[in-house]
N, C-alpha and C positions, 0 to 999 in steps of 0.2 A: 613589549613585555620582555624582561630578562628572565628566561626560563631556567630555574635551577635543575640540577640533575637529581631526579627522583627515582632513578633506577634502583629497584630492589627495596625502596623505602615505603612504598604504598602497596597495600593489599586490598583488593576489591572487597567492599562490604557485603557483596553477595557471592560471587564465584571464587573469590580469593586469588584471582589472577594478579600478577604484578605488571602485566602488559597494559599500558595506558599512557595518557598524556595529560599534563597540566593544561587546562584550557582557560582558566580565569584566576587571576590573583587580584583580589580587591583590597590588598594591603592590610595594615593593622587596624582592627575594628573592635569596638567594645561589644560586649554581649548585648544583642538587640532586644532581649526580653528583660533587661535590668533597667528599672526606672527609679533612680535614687530620689530621695526627698530633695526638694529645692534647697533645703538647709544643709544638705551634705555636699561639701565642696569637691570638685574634681582635683586632679585629673582622674578619670576612670581607667581601670585596667583595660588593655587592648591585647588582641590576639590575632594571629594570622587567619585570613579568611580566603580559602582557595578551593577551586573546583577541579576535579580530575575525571576524565572520561575513560572508562574501562574498555580496553581493546578486546576483552574476552566476551563479556555479556552485553556490553554497550550501555551500562548504567552510569549516568552522570552522578557525581557524589561529592560531598564535603570531605576534604582530606583529613583535617584534624579539628577537634573541638575540645579545648581545655576548660570550657565554661561550665558552670553549674546552673541547670535550668531553674528559672524563677516561676512562681505561680502565674499563669496567664491572667491578664487583667482587662482583656479586650471586651468590647460590646459587640454582640453579633449583628452584622449589618443585615438590612432587609434583603439585599441581593443574595446572601447565603440562604436565607429562609425560602425565597422564591426558587432558588436553584434546587433545594431539597424537594420541593413539591413537584417541580418539572421532571426531575430524575426519577422519582418514585412513580409518577404517572407513566413515564416511558417504559420502565421496567414492568409495571403491571400490564401495560398494553402488549408487551412482548411475552406475557404469560409466565413471568418469573416470580411474581409476588401474589400467589393465590392465597385467599383467606384461610386461616388455620395453620399455615406454615410457621415453623419455629424460626425466629430470627435473632441474630446477635450482631451488634455493631461495634466495630473499632472506629471510634470517631476521632476527630481532630481536637486537640486541646484548645483550638481557637474558635470552636463552635461549628455550627452548620449541621448538627445531628439530624438524622432522619427518623428517629424512633417514634416520635409523636405522630408523624404522618403515616408511618407503617402501621401503627396500632389502629389508626382510623380506618385502615383498609382491612382490618380483621386478622392481622398477623399476631403471633404470640411471642413474647420475649422469652429467650432461652433461660432456663434455670442455671444456677451456678454449675459449671463444668459440663453442662448438657451439650451434645452435638446439635448443630442447627442446620435446617434446610436451606437457610439463606444466611450467608456471612457477608456483611458489608464493611468495606474499608473505605471510609470517606476522608481522604487526605489525612490518613492516620499513620500508615506504615512508614512514611518518610521521616517520622520522629524516632525511629528505632535505629540505633547505631549498628546493630548486627542484622542486616537485611535478610540473610539466609535463615536465621533463627526465627525472625518475625514472620516470614512467609510460611515456614513450616508450622508454626503455631496456629496460623489461620487454617491451613489445610487439615491439620489434625482435628480441629474443632468442627470441620465441615462434614455433614452426613454423606454417606456413600453416593447418593444421587442428588446431592445439594448443589447450589450455585454460589459462587463467590462474585460479588459485585465490587469492583475496584475502581474508585474515582480518583483522579490525580490531575494536578496542574501539569499540562503537557510541556515537555522539553521543547517541542516544536514552537509553542507560543513564546517560551522564554527566549529562544534564538530569534524568531521572526520579529519580535517586538523589542529586542534588546533589553530584556528584563533581568539584567545582571544582578540587581539588588533583591531578586528572589532568593539568592544565595545568602544563607545566614546560619549562624551557629545554632545547633539543635535541629536543623533540617538536614538530614544526612543523605537523602536520595532525591533525584530529580528524574522522573520517569519519562521515557518515550514509549510509544506503543510497541515498536519492534523489540526494545529491550525487555519490556514487561512480558511479551509473548514468550521470549526465551526463558525468562525467569519462571513463568508459570509452567512451561513444558517440563522443566527440571523437577517439578513436584507433581507431575501427572495431570495437569489441568490444561485445557484448551479453550481459548476465547470462542464464544459462539455468536456474540453480537456486540456492537459498540455504538456509542452515541457521543457527539461532540456538543459542547456548550460554550457560551461566551464568557463565563465567569473567569476572572484573572487573565483575560485575553485569550483564553483557550483551555478548557478542561476536557478530559476524555473519561467516559465511563465504560469499562469493559465488564462483560458477564462471561465467566469461565466455569467450566465443569469438567468432570472426568469423562473421557470418551466423547467429547463434543466435536462438532464440525463447524469451522468458521463460516460466517455468512459473508455476503459481499461488502457489508459495512466495515467489517474487520479488515478485509483485504484493502479496501479503499483508504482507510485511515493509515494502515501500515505503509502502503506505497507512498501516500502523500507526505508522511513524515520522513521517510527515507529520502525523498526528493529534496526536502528542505535541508537535509544533512544532519539529522539527529545522531547518527553514528559516526559522523565525520569530524575529527578533531579540528580541521581547518574551519568548518562552519561554526563549531562551538566557540572557537577562539574569536569570532566576531563580537562576543560578549565583552571581551577586553576593550575593544574599540568603543563599544557602547558605554562602558564604565567611565571612560575618560570623557566622552562626548556629553553625556547627560550631566555629569558632575560639573564640567566646565560651563555648560550652557546655563545650568541652574544658578551658579555663582554669578555669571555675567548678568543674568536677568534680574536677580534680587539686588545686586549692586547698582544696576542701572535704575531700578525703581527708587532705591534710596537716594541716589544722586538727583533724581528728578523731584524729590520731595514727596514721593508717594509711600504710604505705609503698606508693608507686605507682611502678612501673617501666614501661618500654615494650618492645615487641617489633617488630622489622623496621625497620632503618635504610634504608628504601626511599625513592625519590625523593618519593613523595607525603607521607611523614612530615615531610620537610624544610620544605615550605611551610606545612603545618598547624601545626607547632610554632612556627615563626617568627611566623606570623600570630596565634597564640594567646598569644605572649609567654611561652612556657614554656622555662625553662632548667634547669640542674642544681639550682637551689634548690628547684624543685618536682618535678622528675623527675630523679633523680640519674644514672640510666643507662638506656640502651636496648640490648637484646640483639639479636644477629643471628647467623645460622648461617654467614655468609660469613667464612672464616678470614682473607681479605685485609683485612677491615675491623677486625680486632683491633688495638688500640692506636691507633685513630683516633676521631674524634668527628664529630658532625653539624655541617654548616656553619651559621653563624648562631646557632643555639641553644646550640652548644658542649657538647652532652650527650655524654659519653663512651660508646663502644660496647663492650659486653662479650659474652662467649660465652653460649650457652644454659646451659652448666654453671654459669657464674657467676650467671646469673639464678636457677636452681633453688636454688643455695646461699644466695642472699640471702633466700629465703623471703618474697617480697613479699606484701602483702595483696591488691594489685590489679596486674594486668598489662594495659596498654592496647595492643591489637593494631592496627597501622596498615594491615595488608593483610587484609581480610576473608576472602579465599580461603584463607588459611593456617590458619584456625581448627581444622578437623578435624586437620590435620597436626601443629600444635603441641600440641594437647591430647593426642594420641596419643604424641608424642615426649617430652613433659614432664608426665606424670601427677602428678609430685610437687607441681606448683604447686597443684593443687586438693586433693591429699592433705594438704598442709600448711595447708589452710584458705584458700588464695588463690582468686582468681577472675580470669577473662579478661573484658575489656570491649572491644568493637569500637568504635574511635573514630568511625567513620562512622555508627554506629547511635545515637549519643547524642542526635540530634535527630529520630530516626524514620526516617532514611535507611537503606537496606540495601545500598549499593553495595559 
């Protein structure tokens, strides 16, 4: 990677420090939430896609984002729904979700909300502007360009003795599993637990307990409050993440190696399938598939279609690669030899929903596992 001089040109989205390093440059990429109609010809606009690791607070973050967010069109996977139930059960078991408590949720635009599960447990949704006993940020704050303002907003909404529950895709998982294509326009922050502990301390909150989950290859749920005392789970997760190198630019720069390796291997695999006369289609027109397919140089000539369960994506195509999006029924009818899955968490769900793929002699291949990663 040729590293440009960014001295004085980047200011941390949280602590405003200019001390930091470029750790990943994914090149010029289209907006990953832009799905043009199939009838709209390319080429699509492309923009730099780069990650910077702050040397002040330790927050990994998107450097620039000139894109305009599009309306999300995704279908909520079963894995997200099950994750919500598991997390709420754990928080209730820890005594943090008592019936009658007032709750407010900052959810993700991609789904996975907890509110229905919380209401089943007897919690009460906050009225407009009302402070809440429980504030939940479920992979939501990463969508805020100004991280300092976003965290302050959540703390201001929190009752004096309230608890903030913060769930995030762990930067540890991103590094360990080479998930470089988690980086995308519109996702401004990539949290590690040590960085988030520092961020929370600056607004007077202390994590009191933490849980880890398998979603996305590794998510963490922190519970923080004013005057709290961290338990062993918090210390264990913090130390484990530090050992992986979540605050170390050298460790974070391994994402650049993963970027090249996964893209090269995907291209080699799909090209080899085509040369052998086997049909290869894709599944999940998610944001992470956009960058990977573009980096790999794969278009309709190598992968004619990619399927997705979101009805709103019907008749559209992926940006950049221009691969048309089809329905799961159309995928099954095509009887592909191979289906490349771009979201690993979906594997149990899609195998159950489309047994015909394997019954017809086809196979599922997880894109992120092609070079040994399991994210």
